[in-house]
N, C-alpha and C positions, 0 to 999 in steps of 0.2 A: 432702282437703287444701284449706286456705283460704289466699288470698293477701291481703297487706296492701292497704289502699285505695290507689288510684292517687296521691292527693295526698301520702300518706306516702312512697311510692316516689319521687315527683318531688322532694320536699323533701330526702330523705336520700341517695338513691343516685345520682340523675342528675347533680348537681354533681360528685360524686367521679368518676363514669365519664367525664364531660366533661373534667375536669382531667387524668385519666390519659391520655385519648386525645390531648389537646393536648401533654402532656409527651412522649408517645411520638412523635407526628408532628413535633414541632419540634426533634428531635435533629439537630444540625448536624454535618456531616462534619468530619473532622480536617483541619487545614491541610496543604498539600503542602510537605514539606521540600525545601530547595534544596541540591544537592551543593556540597561545598567546591571552590572554584576554585584552580587553581595560580597562584602569583604571576607577574606579568610581569617579565622582566629590566629593570633600570634603564636600559640602553642597548642599542643595536643591535650595537655592537662591544665589544671588550674595552678600549677607550680609557678612561683614568682620568678624563678631563674631557670628557664627551660634549657635543655641540653642543646649544644650547638652541633654535635656530631652524633650520628646514630649507627646502628648495626649495619645499615645498608651500605656504608662506606667499605665494609669488608667484602672481599671476593668470596665466592661460594667455597673455594678451597680453604680459606681461612675460617669461614663461619662454621663449617661442618668438620668436626675433628675425627670422625670415624673413617678410617681408611677404606673400608669396604663401601661405605656410602659414597665417598669421593670417586672411587673407581666406577660405581654404577652411574653417577651423574656424568662423568666424562664419557662413558660409553653412549649414554642417551644423547648427549650433545653432538655426537658424531654420526649417529645412525637413526635418530627419531624421524619418522615420516612427516609429522606435522612441521618440524623445523625445516626439513628439506622443501616442503611446499612453500613455506614462508620465504625461503631463499629464491625460489623460482618466481614468486610474486615480485621480488625486488628486480629480477631480470626483466619482467614485463614492464615495470615502471621505468626502468632504465631505457628500454627500447622506445617507450612513449616519449621520454625526454629527448632522445635523438631525433624523433620525428618532428617535435616542436622546434628544435634547434635548426633543422633543415628548412623549416618554413621561413626563417629569417634570411636565408641565402638564396641567390638566384638559381633557377634550374636551367641547365643547358642540355639540349638534346641534339644528338647527331642525326641529321635527316638526309635521307636519299629518297627522292620522290620523282615520279614520272606521271604525267597526266596528259589529257588531250581535251581541247575545247573546240566547239564549232560555234563561232560567233554569228549573230544575226547580221544581215546585210545593212540594217539601219541602226546598228549599235555603234557606240564610240570605238570599241575595240576592233570591230570588223572594218569600219571605215578607216580608222587610224592605221591599221596594218596595211590596207590597200594603198592609202595615200602616201605613206612613207616608204612603201615597197621594201620593207624589211623582211617580209616573208611572203612566199607565193601562195597565200591562202585565199585569193580571190580569182575566180575565173574571169579573165579580162573580157571575154565575150558576153557572158551573162551576168557578171558582177555577183556571182553566188559564192558565199564563203565556203571554204573547205576546212576540214578539221585541222587544228594547229596543235602540235605537240608542245609540252612544257616539261623541261628537265631541271631538277634542282639537287645540288649536292653541297651541304654545308652544315651550319650550326644555327639553331633557333633557341632563344632564351626567353624566360618569363620571370619577372622579379616584382613582387609586391613590396613597395616601400612602406615600412612601418611608421606611418606618419603620426598615429595617435597612440602607439604603444599596444595595439591589440595583440600582435604576434609575440611581443616580449612578455606580455602578461600571461599568455598561454604557456610560454616557455617557463615562466616563473612558477605557474601552477603545477606544471609537470615536474619541475625540480623539487618543489615542496612535497609533492606526493611520493616522489622517490625517497625523500628523507622519511616520510611517514611510513613507508613500507619497511624501511630500516628499523624504525621504532617498533613496527609490528613484529618484526623478527625478534627484537629484544623482548617484547611482551611474551611471545611464544617461549622464548628461552627462560624467562623468569618463571612462567607457569610450569614449564617442564621440570626445572630444578625443584620447585616446590612439590610437584606431584611425585617425583621420584623419591624425594626425602620423606614425604608423608607416607607413601606406601612402604618404605623401608621401616619406618617406626611402627606402622601398622603390623608388619611382619614380626617385629620384636615384641610388640604387645601380644600378638596371638601366640608367639612362642611362650611368653610368660603365662598366658591363660592356660596353655596346654600343660605347663609345669604345675600350675596351681591345681588344675583338675586332676592331674596324676597324683599329686600329694594327697588331695582330699579323697581320691578314690581309694588309695591305700588305707587311709584313716577309716573310711567307711567299711572297707572289707574287714578291717580288724574289728570294728564294732559289730558287723554281722556275725563274725565267728564267735564273739563273746556272747551275743544274745542267743545264738544257737546252743552254746554250752549251757547257758542259764535255763534255756527251755528244757533241756534234758535233765537239769537238776531240779526242775519244778519251780524255778524262780521267775520265769518269763513264759509268755504264751505265744501262740502262732501269729497273733496280730502284731506283736513286736517284731517278730522275724520278718514278716512281710513288709512292715514299714521300713526297716533297715534295708531290705532288699530293693524296694521301690526307689529309695533314695540313691542307692548305688547304681541302679539302672539309669536313673535320670542323669547322674554325673557322667556315666559312660556315653550317653547320647550327646551330652554337651561336648564331650571330648571328640566324638565323631564330627560334630558340627564345626568345632574349632579347626580340625584337620582340613575339612573342606574349605573353610575360609582362608586357610593358609595357602592351599592350592590356587584358589581364585586370585588372591593377592599376588602370589608369585607370577602367575600367568599375566596378570594385568601389568605388573612391573616389567616383565620381559617384553611385552608389547611396546611399552614406552621406550625400551632399549633397542627396539627394532630387530628383535630376534625371536626365535621360537621358544616354547616353554622349556625351562631347565631350572635346576635348583639355584636359589639365590644365596650367596655366602653372606653370613651375618657376623657382626662384631660382638661387643659386650651385650649382655642382657639389658633390657630397657630400664630396669630398676638400678642398674649400675652405670648407665649412660649419664655423663655429667651435663648439668644445666648451668648457664652463666649466672653468676651471683646477682648481677644487675644488668638490665637491658635498657639501652638508651634509644629513644626514637628520633631525636634530633628535632629540627624546626620544620614546620609545614612547608616553608619555602624550599628547604633542602629536598623534601619529598618531591616537590614539583620538578626539580631539576633531575631527579633520578628515576622517577616512575615512568615507564615507557608508554603506558596508555594515555597519561596526561600529555606527554610530549607529542604523541601521535595525534591526539585530538587537537592540540594547539596548531600543529602543522597543517592538518586538514582544514582548520578554520582559516588560516592565512591563505591556503590554496584556494578555498572557496571565495575569499575576497578578491583574489586575482582573477578568478573566473568571472565574477561580477564586473570587474573593471574591463575585461576583454569584451564581455557582452554589451556594455555601454559603448565602448569604442566602435563596435560593429555598426552602430547607427550612423557613423560619420563616413564620408567618402573615402574610398580606397584608391591609391595611385599604383598603377601597374605599368611596368616597362616591358616591352616585347621587342627587343632587337634581334636582328638576324644578319648573317654574313655567309656567303657561299658562292658557288658557281651556278649560273642560271642561263639557259639557252633554249631556243625552240627546235634545235637539232642536236642529236646526240654527238655528232661529229664536231660541233662548235662548243660543247660543254667545257672542254679543257683548253679553250682558246683564250687564256687569260693574257692581259687584264680585261679584254673586251667582255668576257663572260662573267666577270666579278660583279656580284650584286651585294649591296649593303643597305640596310634599312633599320629604322627604329620607330616604335610607336609608343607614345605615352598616353594612357587613358585614365581619367578620373571618373569613377563611378560610385554613385551613392543611392541607397534605397529611397524611393519617393512614394509610390502608391501602395504596393502590397508589402507591408512590413510585419505581417503576422508571425512569420517564422522568427524574426529577430525579437519581437516582443515576447514570444513564447520562450525562447532561449534565455532572455533576460529574467523572466519570471521564474523559470526553473533554477537559474543560477542564484537568484535572490533567496528562493526558498531553501536551496541547499546550503547557503551561507547561514541562514537562521538555524537549520538543523545542526550544522557543524558547531555553531556557538553553543547550543544547548547540550550537545554531546561533550563539549569541552567542560562546561559547568558540571555536568553529570559526572565526568571522570574525576574532577577535583573533589566533589562531594563524596563520591564513592570511596576514593582513596583515603580521605580524612576519616570517614566512618570506619573503614576497615582497620586503620591504625589504632584508633581509640578503642574499638572493640577488642582487638588483640592485646593491647596494652593492659586493659582492665582484666582480660581473661587470664593473662600470665600471672598476675597477682592473686586473683581469686582461686585459680586452680592450684597455686602453690599452697594457699591456706587450706584448701580442701585436702590436698595430699598429706599435709602434716597431720590434720585431724583424722584422716582415714588410717594413717599409720598407727596412730594410737588406738583406733578402733580395732584394727587387726590384732594388735598385741593383746588387747583386753579379751577379744573373742578367742584367741588361741589359748589363753589361760583358762577361759570358761570351758573350752572343749576338754582340756586336760583335767580340770576339776570335775566336770560332769562324768568323765570316764571313771575316775576314781570313786565318785559317789555312787555311780551305777553298779560298779563291781561290789561295793560295800552295801548295796541295797538301800542307799539313802537318796537316790534320784531315780526318776522314772525314765523309761526308754524315750518318751516324747521329749524330755528335757535334753537328752543326749542328741537326738535327731535335730532338734531346734538349734542347739549349739553348733553342730557340724554344718548345718545348712547356712547359718548366719556367718560363720567364718568363711565359707566358700564364697558367698555373695560379697562379703567385705573385701576379700582378696582379689576377686574379679573387678570390683569397683576401683580398688587401689591401682590395679594394672591399667584400667581404662583412664583413670585420672592422670597417671603418668604419661600415657599416650596423648591425652589432650594437652598437657603441658608442652610437649614437643610440637604438636600440631599448631598450637597458638604461636609458638616461637617461630616456626617455619613460615606461617602465614603473615606474621608481623614483618619478617625479613622480606617476603615477597611484596607486601603492601607498601613497604617503604622504597621499593624499586631496586632491591638487591637481587643478585643472581644472574646478571647479564654482563657480557664482556664488551667493553667499548671497542668500536671499529673506526676505521679511517673515514674522514668526511668526504662525502661525494662532491665532486667538482661540477660546477655549472657547465 
């Protein structure tokens, strides 16, 4: 069997095989389909004319009127450890963006190299050097090559041309993730403002509970004195005395518990402020703190423009799409240029003998994956899955935000109604306590009726304090859920 000459094979078959290999290797993966999203309602409530502006448009200095609270928030934004961590994450993302920017530019290295080669007698380099007599590396008697030095001093460069947008897509993804980390800092800022404000009103509520317990403690001490006097007069027994005493001891234990909760709340607030435990200055009591007459939530679209976690999830989604585009482009051939320029000689004494020692060259290489593409396929599959995760995270952020706004809007109205009713309850029970005392002194009411009245008014006043606290917490959480509480920053440049 005879084979065709190599030149015929090279001319006829090699181009066809090369083209087939490139066509097979450059097959690009299919784009990732995005699931259909459910439309967002036009308003948070069923009102026919929803508000166009909400409380999130106010800065936290405008939203919170208590000067002591404003001072605490300002301190927290300057020294909170979580916020400082978020700032460092931004710096990490900024450095990653610089890395991806650099990938689009050629790399130039200064090179100073020295080497030595011993060519074989029957190699092109060995025979060529002997025939041209450019270097005495051949023993003329035995034609045995001797070691030949090689010196180079100059610049070498490598530059991948972004033919298919792979590098620019990676740069775009890094830029979007830098913006996402900015939104992450805003998210930490909004959460921090809400946490500081919530703990501050927790403290005010605990102060009020302490005042309520002190007032009721004095009331119960007075009742205990009266029943002791009546026991001496024969109008009451030891059981009544012990019942009054037990109630007083319970109130004192609640007072000790409230003081411990105040200490814990102050310490937690100080931790958010980035400082060691110390006393927190307070403003007006919680029952005297003003609440807005009307709270506007605005439109859901406005919430999406203000809420940091929604914006962060959206940026992460777009960045994931850029990652998928870069992973698809990685299946295509890459063009790399490798030029060099410098001084090159086989003797150190001839290295600076320019222009004879000046060497210039360039190589352009087009390389594409053909056989083993498992790494590219795995990278594409991971990028595609991350895009799906980012999409569902975005949908989750929108739905969570909508849920929080509606819950807090309803809560503000419901707790206001509760507060009004509980105020009336406290007034009625205070009158019942006064009446029961008078009737008990006149021997027209039993000690159990007095104890019940005192216990009821204590529970009602504690409930009233907690309801007032819940009103402020719902208002603060509504402000946070609408995206309020962070300060706009300058846009990051690409």
